[in-house]
Phi, psi and omega in degrees: 000331185293330180279002183245139173272329177248107177268130185291135179218128174228134176268122181239129170260123182259170177060038183296344178290352178262041189315315174301334178260015177307128170255338177240122177290156183293331176295321176302315179296319180292320183294316182292322177300312178306313181297313180280357176062047174223162180292153177236136174220149173252135179232167171209118179287323186295308180263010177066020178284127178052022183281321183292321180296317181294318178291320178308306183297326176305310183294324179295318180296322178290311184296324174290319184282346175277344179292142182285147177295136176283120179259324166209178181269006193271112163041048172254148176232133174243124185248119178253128176252000000 
């Protein structure tokens, strides 16, 4: 983590299928994610809701955070594998 200036962060609410037992409202999660400057997602492994989208967002965040900071415009090449 120390070598990265941008650490990937996603706030995730799980077990969205258990709506009657909810302890944290979606609006609270969205507000906290906005405060932290990160995406907010709600998922359910049981109903397979938003699980694939969450992993896709994790990959996007990891790719974004691994890009080097542009220090100058001189002769740099970036290869993402």
